[in-house]
N, C-alpha and C positions, 0 to 999 in steps of 0.2 A: 758854483751856483748854490746858494744857501738852501737848506731844507726848510720847507714851509708846511704847516699843518693848518687845517680848519679848526681853530680853537673851539668854536661853538660845538662842532661835531665831537671833538675829543671830550669836552665837558659832558655832553649828553651820553656818550659811551661810558664814561666813568660813573655817571649817575645810574645808568642801567646795571652796571657791574655791582655797584653798591646795593641797588634794589634787589637784585637776584640773590646776592650773598645774604642779605638780612632776611629775605623771605625764607630762604633755606634754614637759616638759624632759628627763626621764629617758629616755623612749622615743625622742625625737629624737636624743639622744646615742648611745643604744644602736643605733639604726638606722644612724647614721653610722659606727659601729664594726662594722657588719654582724652584729649579734647576731640570733639566730633569734627566732621568735614568743615562746616562753616566756622566753628570755633578756631580751627587751625588757620583758616584763611584770614579771619579777623586778627589773630595774633600776628600773623605775617604782615598784614597791612600796617598795623600799629608800629611794628618794629622797623619796617622799611621806609615809611613816609612820615612817621611821627616827628622825628627830629627836624626834617625839612619843613614840615608844616609849622612847627613852633618858631623856627627861624624866620620864615616868611612873614608870620604874624608880627613878630618883634621888629622886623625891618619894614613893615607896612608894604609888603609886596602882594598886590592883589591883581587878578584872582590867583588862588593857590595853584602851584605848578601842576598838581595832579588833576585839577579840575578842568584845565584847558588842554591837557594831553592825557587822554585816557589810556595811552600805552602803558603808563605806570600801573594802573589798576589791572589791565589785562595781563601784563608780565607777572605781577605779584600773584594773581589768582592762578595762572597757569603753572608757575613755579611751585606754588604750594600744593596744588593737586598732584603734580608729578612727584614731588617729594613724599607726599603721603602714600602714593602707590608703591614706592620703593623703600619706604622707611624700614621695613623688616630686614633689609639687607645690611643695615648699619648697626653696629654694637657700641662703638665708642662715641657716645653722645657728647661727652665733655670735649673730646678732641674735635668733633665736628663743629660744635658751637664756637670754640675758640678760634678755629681756622676761619670760618666764615664771618665771625665777628671782627677778626683782624682785617679781612678784605673790606668789609663794610666800613670799619673805622678809617682805613686809609682813603677809600674812595669818597666817603662823605665829609671827611675833614677837608680834602681839597675842594670839593663842591661848595661847602659852607664858606670857606675862605674866599674863593673867587666870587661867589654870589655877593657876599658882603662888600668886597672891594668894588664890585661893579656898580653898587648903589652909592658909593662915596663914603663908606664907613672908614673910620680910622683903623690903623693897623691893630691896635689893641682890641677894638670891638670885633674886627674881622677874625682874630684868633679866637675870641670868645664864641663867635658864631660857628667857627670850624668845630670847636669842641662840642657845642650844643647840638649841631647837626649830626655829629657822629655818635653821641651817647644818649640823647633824649629818647629816641625810639627804643633802644635796648633797655633802658630803665623802665619804661612803661610796659614793654613786653614781659620783663621779668616780674614786675609787680602783678600783672594779670595772671601769670603762672605761679604766683605765690612763692617766688624765689627772691633771695637777696640779690639786688642788682650787681652784676659782675663788676661794673665800673666803679662801684662804691667800696669794693674790697681793696685789699692791699696789692693791687695789680698794677703793672706798668701799662696803663691804658690811656688815661687823659694826658699824661706827660708825653706819650708818644705822639699824640695829636699836636700838642703844643710845639714839640721839637720840629716836627715836619712842617708845621705852619711857619715857624720862625726861619727855617731854611728857605722856604718859598719867598718870604719877604726879604731875606738877606740877599738871595740871588737877584730878586727884582731890583734892588738898589744898584746892581751892577749892569742893569739893562739886559739881562739874560732873557731869551725867548720864552714865551708863556709855556710852550709844550715841554721845554726842558725843566722849568720850575715845577710844573705839575708832575712830571715823571720823577724828579728827585724827591719831592715831598711825598708822593704816593709810595715810592719804594722804601724810603727811610721809615715811614710810619709802620708799614707792614713788617719790615725786617726787625725793627725794634720790638714790636709787639710779639712776633713769633720767637725771637731770641729770649724774650722775657718768659714766654710759655715754656720753651725748651729747657732753659736753665733755672727756672723757678725764681726769677728776679722779682723782688718786691720793694716797694718804697719803704724807707726806714721809718720807724715810729719816733715821734717827738715827745712821747709821754715821759714826764719826769719821774725817775725812779726814786723810791724811798731809800733813804740812807740806811745802810746795814750796820753802821757804827753804833755801838752801845755807849 
């Protein structure tokens, strides 16, 4: 008997995982920058739902997902408050940010891709929405905190989202079940990102070097 999963429930759980991860990352950065209680919550909100909001506006999906399901707001607020309470126990802020950014990157890439495909977007547009959903919130979060956005540096970040999204689409062409596609995409994005962090992988520069010949 084949294994079956409630795809909608799986997507919702992935969304909540991404929301919690991004809320932790946003709050951690805001606390490091000495934001107050509500400042930290604001930063976590922007980081967690900013990308999905822009995606839905571009895809003309209304009303916005967090306006009809207030669980998003409650989960982000609760996560941020708990994170602030225990912030002093964590020292490695860079490691924390990169870990939870990787979780959010993986979850939101899959969410963005599946949402775009569900409204009839082409595969190319769906991949673009996957990337947008996974990075836009982090970019706005970093800008509010006066930081150079992590995704705009020479990090294996956007490319991980693209690779995972392409794997999802490739498996779909063979008729693979949705939960398998989502699991493969999620795992591959997270693993690629964490390997890049662990081994300090960076994208090569295409800057043309000046000739040293005289």
